[in-house]
C-alpha positions in Angstrom: 0.4 0.2 0.2 0.8 3.6 -0.6 0.1 7.0 0.4 0.3 9.8 -1.6 1.0 13.0 1.1 0.8 16.2 -0.1 2.2 19.7 1.5 4.9 22.3 1.7 7.3 22.0 4.4 8.3 25.6 4.6 4.7 26.6 5.5 3.6 26.0 9.2 0.3 24.9 8.3 0.5 23.2 5.2 3.2 20.9 7.0 1.2 18.9 8.8 0.6 16.4 6.9 4.2 16.0 6.1 4.8 15.6 9.9 2.2 13.4 10.6 3.3 11.3 7.8 6.7 10.8 9.1 5.9 9.7 12.5 3.1 7.4 10.3 6.4 5.6 8.3 7.5 4.0 12.5 3.6 2.6 13.0 3.2 0.9 9.7 6.2 0.3 8.0 4.6 -1.7 5.5 3.2 1.4 4.1 5.0 3.6 1.8 4.5 7.1 2.6 5.3 9.3 -0.8 6.2 12.9 -0.7 4.0 14.3 -3.5 5.0 17.1 -5.8 2.4 18.2 -7.4 3.2 18.7 -10.7 4.3 15.2 -10.9 1.9 12.7 -12.7 -0.9 11.2 -10.8 -1.8 8.6 -13.1 1.3 6.9 -12.8 0.8 5.9 -9.1 -1.8 3.3 -10.3 -5.4 3.3 -10.3 -6.4 3.2 -7.1 -5.0 6.6 -4.7 -4.9 7.4 -1.4 -3.7 10.9 -0.7 -3.2 12.2 2.9 -3.4 16.5 3.2 -4.5 18.9 5.1 -7.9 21.2 4.6 -9.7 23.9 5.6 -13.4 23.6 7.1 -13.5 20.5 8.8 -12.8 19.9 12.5 -11.4 16.4 12.7 -10.1 13.8 10.1 -11.8 13.2 7.3 -11.8 10.3 4.5 -13.0 11.9 1.1 -13.6 9.2 -1.6 -16.3 10.5 -3.8 -15.0 13.1 -5.5 -18.0 15.2 -6.4 -17.9 16.1 -2.3 -15.3 18.3 -2.6 -16.3 20.9 -4.8 -19.3 20.9 -2.9 -18.1 21.1 0.9 -15.4 23.6 -0.5 -12.9 22.2 2.5 -9.8 22.8 0.5 -7.3 25.1 0.3 -6.6 27.1 -3.6 -3.5 24.2 -4.3 -6.2 21.6 -3.1 -9.1 23.0 -5.1 -6.0 22.1 -8.5 -5.6 18.6 -7.0 -9.6 17.9 -7.0 -9.8 19.3 -10.8 -7.1 17.1 -11.9 -8.2 14.1 -10.0 -11.9 14.1 -11.7 -10.2 14.8 -15.0 -7.8 11.4 -14.6 -10.9 9.5 -13.6 -13.2 10.5 -16.4 -10.2 9.9 -18.7 -10.1 6.3 -16.6 -6.7 6.9 -15.7 -7.6 6.7 -12.2 -10.6 4.5 -10.5 -10.8 5.4 -6.9 -9.3 8.3 -4.7 -9.8 8.1 -0.9 -8.0 11.4 0.5 -7.3 11.5 4.6 -7.6 15.1 5.2 -6.4 16.8 8.3 -7.6 20.2 9.5 -5.1 22.9 9.5 -5.7 23.9 13.0 -5.6 19.9 14.7 -3.0 19.5 16.7 -0.7 17.3 15.2 -0.6 14.7 18.1 -4.3 14.6 18.2 -3.6 14.5 13.8 -1.8 11.4 13.8 -3.9 9.1 16.3 -7.0 10.2 13.8 -5.0 9.3 10.8 -3.7 6.5 12.4 -7.0 4.6 13.2 -8.1 5.4 9.7 -5.2 3.4 8.3 -5.4 1.2 10.3 -8.7 0.8 9.3 -8.1 1.5 5.4 -5.9 -1.1 5.8 -7.7 -4.0 7.7 -10.5 -3.4 4.5 -7.9 -3.9 2.3 -5.9 -7.3 3.0 
């Protein structure tokens, strides 16, 4: 299993997913946590993607697996709207099939974010066995 991790290490609130992923690597050595640069090609990462990123407008960690909800909920930053558009386009073209975005609130404490994401990943991993 691979989880693509988005974020900017130079911006405190946008680096939360990256910091949480570093801790998760120790907890889940069987999972590859890949820091992903938005200029890379998502379609090269497989047909079923799992993404870890931060978002606005939410109070707890959420999993978004319906791309149509990205636009309606307005929970993500501007760079994530670009991600939303790209994911929808890739799905329409048949280059990806499924996407799960584990979204962390920008303002969540790092330890709390780690615990919530750890629980979600444990749940996702047990379902994929």
